[in-house]
C-alpha positions as CSV (number, residue, x, y, z in Angstrom):
1,X,15.8,0.5,-13.1
2,X,16.3,-3.7,-13.8
3,X,19.1,-5.2,-12.2
4,X,22.2,-6.4,-14.0
5,X,23.1,-9.9,-14.1
6,X,25.1,-11.4,-11.2
7,X,28.7,-11.9,-11.5
8,X,29.3,-14.9,-14.1
9,X,32.7,-16.7,-13.4
10,X,35.3,-17.2,-16.1
11,X,34.6,-21.0,-16.3
12,X,30.8,-20.3,-16.6
13,X,31.3,-17.6,-19.3
14,X,34.0,-19.6,-21.4
15,X,31.6,-22.6,-21.3
16,X,28.8,-20.6,-22.3
17,X,30.8,-18.6,-24.9
18,X,32.5,-22.2,-26.4
19,X,28.9,-23.8,-26.7
20,X,27.7,-20.4,-28.3
21,X,30.3,-20.1,-31.2
22,X,29.5,-23.8,-32.0
23,X,25.9,-23.4,-32.2
24,X,25.8,-20.2,-33.9
25,X,27.4,-17.8,-36.5
26,X,29.6,-16.9,-33.8
27,X,28.7,-13.3,-33.4
28,X,30.0,-11.9,-30.0
29,X,27.0,-9.3,-29.5
30,X,24.2,-12.2,-30.5
31,X,26.3,-14.0,-27.9
32,X,26.1,-11.6,-25.3
33,X,22.2,-11.0,-26.0
34,X,21.7,-14.5,-25.5
35,X,23.6,-15.2,-22.5
36,X,21.4,-12.3,-20.8
37,X,17.5,-12.2,-20.8
38,X,16.4,-8.5,-21.7
39,X,17.2,-5.7,-18.9
40,X,13.5,-5.2,-18.2
41,X,13.2,-8.8,-16.6
42,X,13.0,-8.4,-13.2
43,X,16.0,-10.4,-11.5
44,X,19.4,-11.8,-13.0
45,X,20.6,-15.0,-15.1
46,X,23.4,-17.1,-13.9
47,X,25.7,-18.9,-16.3
48,X,26.1,-22.1,-14.2
49,X,25.1,-25.6,-15.0
50,X,23.1,-26.4,-11.9
51,X,20.9,-23.7,-10.3
52,X,19.0,-24.5,-7.0
53,X,15.0,-23.5,-7.5
54,X,13.6,-20.9,-5.2
55,X,11.2,-22.5,-2.7
56,X,11.8,-25.8,-3.5
57,X,14.6,-28.9,-2.8
58,X,15.0,-29.0,-6.6
59,X,17.5,-28.2,-9.2
60,X,17.5,-26.9,-12.7
61,X,20.0,-27.8,-15.2
62,X,19.1,-26.1,-18.4
63,X,15.8,-25.6,-20.9
64,X,15.2,-26.6,-24.4
65,X,12.6,-25.8,-27.3
66,X,11.0,-29.1,-27.7
67,X,8.1,-29.4,-29.7
68,X,8.2,-33.3,-30.2
69,X,5.2,-33.9,-27.8
70,X,1.9,-32.5,-28.8
71,X,0.8,-29.5,-26.6
72,X,4.4,-28.5,-25.4
73,X,6.9,-25.9,-26.7
74,X,9.5,-26.1,-23.4
75,X,11.3,-28.9,-21.6
76,X,13.0,-28.1,-18.7
77,X,16.0,-30.6,-17.5
78,X,16.6,-30.8,-13.4
79,X,17.4,-32.8,-10.6
80,X,14.6,-33.4,-8.4
81,X,13.7,-34.4,-4.4
82,X,11.2,-37.5,-5.2
83,X,9.5,-36.6,-1.8
84,X,8.8,-33.1,-2.6
85,X,7.4,-33.0,-6.0
86,X,5.4,-29.8,-5.7
87,X,3.1,-27.9,-8.6
88,X,5.2,-25.6,-10.6
89,X,4.7,-22.5,-13.3
90,X,6.3,-21.7,-16.0
91,X,7.1,-18.1,-16.4
92,X,9.0,-16.5,-19.4
93,X,11.1,-13.7,-20.5
94,X,9.5,-12.6,-23.9
95,X,11.0,-10.3,-26.6
96,X,9.9,-7.1,-24.8
97,X,7.7,-8.2,-21.9
98,X,7.3,-10.8,-19.3
99,X,4.7,-13.1,-19.8
100,X,1.9,-14.3,-17.9
101,X,2.8,-18.0,-16.3
102,X,1.9,-21.1,-17.8
103,X,1.2,-24.8,-16.2
104,X,3.3,-27.3,-16.5
105,X,3.9,-31.3,-16.8
106,X,6.3,-32.7,-14.2
107,X,7.9,-36.3,-15.7
108,X,10.1,-38.1,-13.3
109,X,12.7,-40.1,-14.8
110,X,11.4,-43.9,-14.4
111,X,15.2,-44.7,-13.5
112,X,16.7,-43.6,-9.8
113,X,18.0,-46.6,-8.5
114,X,16.4,-45.9,-5.2
115,X,18.1,-42.2,-4.6
116,X,16.4,-39.5,-3.2
117,X,17.1,-37.1,-6.4
118,X,15.9,-37.9,-9.6
119,X,16.3,-36.5,-13.3
120,X,13.0,-35.1,-13.9
121,X,11.6,-32.9,-17.1
122,X,9.3,-30.2,-16.7
123,X,7.2,-29.3,-20.2
124,X,5.3,-26.2,-20.5
125,X,3.6,-24.1,-23.0
126,X,4.8,-20.7,-24.7
127,X,2.0,-18.4,-24.1
128,X,1.1,-17.1,-27.6
129,X,2.7,-14.1,-29.4
130,X,5.7,-14.3,-26.6
131,X,8.7,-14.6,-28.4
132,X,10.6,-16.1,-25.7
133,X,14.2,-16.1,-25.0
134,X,14.6,-17.1,-21.5
135,X,12.5,-19.2,-18.8
136,X,11.9,-19.9,-15.0
137,X,9.7,-22.0,-12.9
138,X,7.9,-20.4,-10.2
139,X,5.8,-22.1,-7.1
140,X,3.0,-19.7,-7.8
141,X,0.7,-18.6,-10.6
142,X,2.6,-15.4,-10.8
143,X,5.5,-13.6,-9.6
144,X,5.8,-11.8,-6.6
145,X,6.4,-8.4,-6.5
146,X,10.1,-7.1,-6.1
147,X,11.4,-10.9,-6.5
148,X,14.1,-12.3,-8.3
149,X,14.6,-14.9,-11.1
150,X,16.9,-17.1,-12.4
151,X,16.6,-17.1,-15.8
152,X,17.7,-20.4,-18.1
153,X,18.6,-19.5,-21.6
154,X,16.1,-21.4,-24.0
155,X,18.4,-23.8,-26.0
156,X,17.5,-25.4,-29.5
157,X,15.6,-22.1,-31.0
158,X,15.3,-22.2,-34.6
159,X,16.6,-19.1,-36.4
160,X,16.3,-17.1,-39.3
161,X,19.4,-17.1,-40.0
162,X,19.8,-20.1,-41.9
163,X,20.3,-24.2,-41.7
164,X,23.4,-24.7,-38.8
165,X,25.9,-27.0,-40.3
166,X,25.1,-30.3,-38.3
167,X,28.0,-32.6,-36.8
168,X,27.9,-36.1,-37.7
169,X,29.0,-37.5,-34.5
170,X,29.1,-36.5,-30.8
171,X,30.3,-38.6,-27.7
172,X,28.5,-38.0,-24.3
173,X,30.9,-38.7,-21.5
174,X,29.9,-38.4,-18.0
175,X,31.5,-37.6,-15.4
176,X,34.4,-37.1,-14.6
177,X,34.9,-36.9,-10.6
178,X,37.6,-37.7,-7.8
179,X,41.5,-38.0,-8.8
180,X,40.9,-39.5,-12.1
181,X,44.3,-39.5,-14.2
182,X,44.0,-42.1,-16.6
183,X,45.9,-39.7,-19.3
184,X,47.1,-42.6,-21.4
185,X,44.2,-44.2,-22.1
186,X,42.0,-41.0,-22.1
187,X,44.4,-39.5,-24.9
188,X,44.4,-42.8,-26.8
189,X,40.6,-42.9,-26.6
190,X,39.9,-39.4,-27.7
191,X,42.5,-40.0,-30.7
192,X,40.6,-43.3,-31.9
193,X,37.5,-41.7,-31.8
194,X,38.9,-38.8,-33.8
195,X,40.4,-41.1,-36.2
196,X,36.5,-42.9,-36.5
197,X,34.9,-39.5,-37.7
198,X,33.9,-38.3,-34.1
199,X,33.7,-34.1,-34.5
200,X,33.0,-33.6,-30.8
201,X,33.4,-35.0,-27.2
202,X,31.2,-33.5,-24.6
203,X,32.5,-34.0,-21.0
204,X,30.7,-33.0,-17.5
205,X,33.8,-32.3,-15.6
206,X,33.0,-32.5,-11.3
207,X,37.0,-33.1,-11.1
208,X,40.1,-35.3,-12.1
209,X,43.7,-35.4,-11.5
210,X,46.3,-32.6,-12.3
211,X,47.8,-34.3,-15.2
212,X,44.0,-35.5,-17.1
213,X,43.4,-31.6,-16.3
214,X,45.9,-30.3,-18.1
215,X,45.4,-32.6,-21.1
216,X,41.2,-31.6,-21.2
217,X,41.9,-28.0,-21.5
218,X,44.6,-28.5,-24.3
219,X,41.8,-30.5,-26.1
220,X,39.2,-28.0,-24.9
221,X,41.2,-24.9,-26.5
222,X,41.8,-27.0,-30.1
223,X,37.7,-27.5,-29.9
224,X,37.6,-31.1,-29.8
225,X,36.5,-31.4,-26.3
226,X,33.9,-29.4,-24.7
227,X,34.0,-29.5,-21.1
228,X,30.9,-28.8,-18.9
229,X,31.6,-27.9,-15.5
230,X,29.6,-30.3,-13.3
231,X,30.1,-29.0,-9.4
232,X,27.3,-31.5,-8.2
233,X,29.2,-31.8,-5.0
234,X,28.9,-28.3,-4.1
235,X,24.9,-28.8,-4.0
236,X,24.2,-32.4,-2.5
237,X,26.0,-35.5,-1.7
238,X,26.5,-37.3,-5.2
239,X,27.2,-41.2,-5.1
240,X,30.2,-42.8,-6.5
241,X,28.2,-45.9,-6.9
242,X,25.1,-46.9,-9.2
243,X,22.5,-48.1,-6.1
244,X,21.4,-46.1,-3.2
245,X,21.3,-49.7,-0.9
246,X,24.9,-50.5,-1.5
247,X,26.7,-46.4,-2.0
248,X,24.2,-44.2,-0.1
249,X,24.2,-40.3,-1.2
250,X,21.7,-37.9,-2.8
251,X,21.9,-39.2,-6.8
252,X,22.9,-41.7,-8.6
253,X,26.9,-41.6,-9.7
254,X,27.3,-38.1,-9.6
255,X,24.4,-37.2,-11.6
256,X,25.3,-39.2,-14.2
257,X,21.4,-39.6,-15.6
258,X,21.2,-36.0,-15.8
259,X,24.3,-35.6,-17.7
260,X,23.6,-38.2,-20.4
261,X,20.0,-36.4,-21.1
262,X,21.4,-33.1,-20.6
263,X,24.1,-33.9,-23.5
264,X,21.4,-35.4,-25.5
265,X,19.5,-32.5,-25.3
266,X,22.5,-29.8,-25.8
267,X,23.5,-32.1,-28.9
268,X,20.2,-32.4,-30.8
269,X,20.4,-29.4,-33.2
270,X,24.1,-29.9,-34.1
271,X,24.9,-33.7,-34.2
272,X,23.3,-36.3,-36.6
273,X,24.2,-39.0,-33.8
274,X,25.1,-39.4,-30.4
275,X,27.6,-42.0,-28.7
276,X,26.6,-42.5,-24.9
277,X,29.3,-44.5,-23.5
278,X,31.8,-44.0,-20.4
279,X,35.6,-42.4,-20.6
280,X,37.2,-45.6,-20.9
281,X,35.3,-47.0,-23.4
282,X,35.2,-46.9,-27.7
283,X,32.4,-48.0,-29.6
284,X,34.2,-49.7,-32.4
285,X,33.0,-50.9,-35.8
286,X,35.1,-54.2,-36.7
287,X,33.8,-54.0,-40.6
288,X,34.2,-50.5,-41.4
289,X,37.0,-47.9,-41.2
290,X,34.6,-45.2,-39.3
291,X,31.7,-44.5,-37.7
292,X,30.1,-42.9,-40.8
293,X,30.2,-45.8,-42.9
294,X,28.9,-47.9,-40.2
295,X,25.8,-45.8,-39.4
296,X,25.3,-45.3,-42.9
297,X,24.8,-49.0,-43.6
298,X,22.6,-49.6,-40.6
299,X,20.1,-47.0,-41.2
300,X,20.0,-48.0,-44.8
301,X,19.1,-51.1,-43.4
302,X,16.8,-50.0,-40.3
303,X,15.5,-46.7,-41.7
304,X,13.3,-46.4,-38.6
305,X,15.5,-47.2,-36.0
306,X,16.4,-44.1,-33.7
307,X,18.8,-46.4,-31.0
308,X,21.2,-48.3,-31.8
309,X,22.7,-50.8,-29.0
310,X,26.4,-51.7,-28.9
311,X,27.3,-54.7,-26.7
312,X,30.0,-53.7,-24.1
313,X,33.2,-56.5,-24.1
314,X,35.7,-56.0,-21.4
315,X,39.4,-56.4,-22.4
316,X,41.2,-57.2,-18.7
317,X,44.0,-54.8,-18.0
318,X,45.9,-57.2,-16.3
319,X,46.6,-59.8,-19.2
320,X,49.2,-58.0,-21.5
321,X,49.9,-59.2,-25.0
322,X,53.0,-61.1,-25.2
323,X,55.2,-59.6,-27.5
324,X,55.4,-56.2,-25.7
325,X,55.6,-54.9,-29.6
326,X,53.8,-51.6,-28.2
327,X,55.1,-51.2,-25.0
328,X,56.4,-47.7,-25.7
329,X,59.6,-46.5,-23.6
330,X,58.7,-43.3,-24.4
331,X,55.1,-43.6,-23.0
332,X,56.2,-45.1,-19.6
333,X,56.0,-41.6,-18.0
334,X,52.5,-41.2,-18.8
335,X,49.8,-42.1,-16.2
336,X,47.2,-44.6,-17.1
337,X,46.6,-47.9,-19.2
338,X,47.9,-48.5,-22.5
339,X,45.1,-49.8,-24.3
340,X,47.4,-51.4,-27.2
341,X,49.1,-53.9,-24.9
342,X,45.8,-55.5,-23.9
343,X,44.2,-57.7,-26.8
344,X,42.5,-60.3,-24.6
345,X,38.6,-60.0,-24.8
346,X,35.8,-61.7,-22.3
347,X,32.9,-63.2,-23.6
348,X,30.1,-61.8,-21.6
349,X,28.1,-64.3,-19.1
350,X,24.9,-64.8,-21.4
351,X,23.3,-66.6,-18.3
352,X,22.8,-62.7,-16.7
353,X,22.2,-59.4,-17.7
354,X,24.8,-57.8,-19.8
355,X,24.9,-54.1,-20.6
356,X,24.7,-52.5,-23.8
357,X,25.8,-48.6,-24.8
358,X,24.5,-46.5,-27.6
359,X,24.4,-44.6,-30.8
360,X,21.1,-42.7,-31.0
361,X,19.8,-40.1,-33.1
362,X,18.9,-37.5,-30.6
363,X,16.0,-36.0,-32.2
364,X,14.2,-39.5,-31.5
365,X,15.1,-39.7,-27.7
366,X,13.2,-38.0,-25.5
367,X,14.8,-39.5,-22.2
368,X,17.5,-42.2,-21.4
369,X,19.3,-44.0,-19.0
370,X,22.5,-45.3,-18.9
371,X,22.2,-48.6,-21.1
372,X,19.2,-47.6,-22.3
373,X,16.6,-45.6,-23.6
374,X,13.6,-44.7,-21.4
375,X,11.4,-42.9,-23.5
376,X,11.6,-42.8,-27.7
377,X,10.4,-42.4,-30.7
378,X,11.1,-45.0,-33.7
379,X,12.7,-48.4,-33.2
380,X,15.2,-49.6,-31.3
381,X,18.3,-52.2,-32.6
382,X,20.7,-54.4,-31.4
383,X,24.0,-54.2,-33.7
384,X,25.4,-57.8,-34.2
385,X,28.8,-58.2,-32.7
386,X,30.5,-58.9,-35.5
387,X,29.2,-55.5,-36.9
388,X,30.0,-53.1,-34.0
389,X,30.9,-53.8,-30.4
390,X,32.8,-51.8,-27.0
391,X,36.5,-51.7,-26.7
392,X,36.6,-52.0,-22.7
393,X,40.2,-51.8,-21.0
394,X,39.4,-52.0,-17.5
395,X,39.4,-54.7,-14.6
396,X,38.3,-57.9,-15.5
397,X,34.6,-58.7,-14.5
398,X,34.6,-62.2,-15.1
399,X,37.7,-62.9,-13.0
400,X,37.8,-66.4,-13.0
401,X,38.2,-67.1,-16.4
402,X,41.8,-68.3,-17.3
403,X,43.8,-66.8,-19.9
404,X,43.1,-69.4,-22.5
405,X,39.5,-68.9,-22.1
406,X,39.6,-65.5,-23.6
407,X,39.4,-64.3,-26.9
408,X,42.7,-62.8,-28.9
409,X,41.1,-59.2,-30.1
410,X,43.8,-57.1,-31.9
411,X,41.1,-54.9,-33.7
412,X,42.9,-51.9,-32.0
413,X,46.0,-52.6,-34.1
414,X,44.2,-51.9,-37.5
415,X,44.6,-48.3,-36.2
416,X,48.1,-48.3,-34.8
417,X,49.9,-46.3,-37.4
418,X,47.8,-43.4,-37.4
419,X,46.9,-43.5,-33.5
420,X,50.5,-43.6,-31.9
421,X,51.5,-40.5,-33.7
422,X,48.5,-38.6,-33.1
423,X,48.7,-39.9,-29.2
424,X,52.7,-38.4,-29.4
425,X,51.8,-35.0,-30.8
426,X,48.9,-34.6,-28.2
427,X,51.6,-35.7,-25.0
428,X,54.3,-33.5,-26.6
429,X,52.7,-30.6,-25.5
430,X,53.0,-31.9,-21.6
431,X,56.6,-32.6,-21.8
432,X,56.5,-33.6,-18.2
433,X,54.6,-36.8,-19.7
434,X,56.3,-37.8,-22.7
435,X,59.7,-39.9,-22.6
436,X,61.9,-38.4,-25.4
437,X,64.0,-40.7,-27.4
438,X,67.3,-42.0,-26.3
439,X,70.3,-39.5,-28.3
């Protein structure tokens, strides 16, 4: 008798259920079938995002069907220790049997910033006549008798159920950690993205402040935000910085590179475009009212481009618009920054490297870093500043600039008539935050 799947905790189950409902017809029996491998597959499937790989120092995150690279069918995404790379073998749970193993190709991403762990892809083929539903990795060429296997479901499989409805835009945000509680800027950013035509925001959450946690849950229940639990601190010592020599730790910035890549593949079959940016950044069109009209025009002009680079522009949070027009008393009790109050923009120092964020067609990307793609199909294009740029309200980068050296940029104000009531509606569900009007 095969073993039952190990207990799945409520957050993990809800995350898997939420993901499945969007990417399928929502049939609950199909969901349960997809969650667990067939009973004859020895071992158990654990619905966790981070899974230690047996007999290694590595961690697996997810598995996807990916036949864009000749000779391969499957791409597993993980976090591997760079000094312990070893030979691995794919082992599949087929429709009615377990397969022979197939060899793998282990691909460490080129960006690791000096940390011991690096985002890693493992590529392999599915054996002939195997209708694979789940996959795992072994350190030997065949499973040991009586051994347990941790099965990962294979996502992005083509089905016979007809074409799935695809979203236009998904925003991938990584990562929330510590006690981050910038509720007002978070709500304004999400509602701004909603006005711009974003369909879904995916957030990898290790931890956050209590007020933001409540707001996240309400967005998740609504369906606009997909929360991916990311308890990386239970498995390693993630760095709070981007470079090992400065910050130490096991992996770059709470595994940011892994989550960005995972989000691209998670979105590959369900979204035309993916926006890769931080939680306090807004990719803002300056000649269009929404992202769809922007991308329709850009794609028409550049049909072979799959990666659009958007320049980051900082609006220092210590400089306030002098009239106080949007200093709204009803938001006085809400933790965080009111981005409508900050209209002064730094021009980047062109003498040094200046980062971009990206809008990508996920099917044209193999591997990404934070500010540029590492492996991709097609071409990339730097979008002109007068067409689109990032609105990023935060601490100043060029701290020596005087106020008169900054540019006035009130692009956000073009949306204020709709943005303010949208934010009010979101905050109204959290009575401890929103101050009611007098009288």
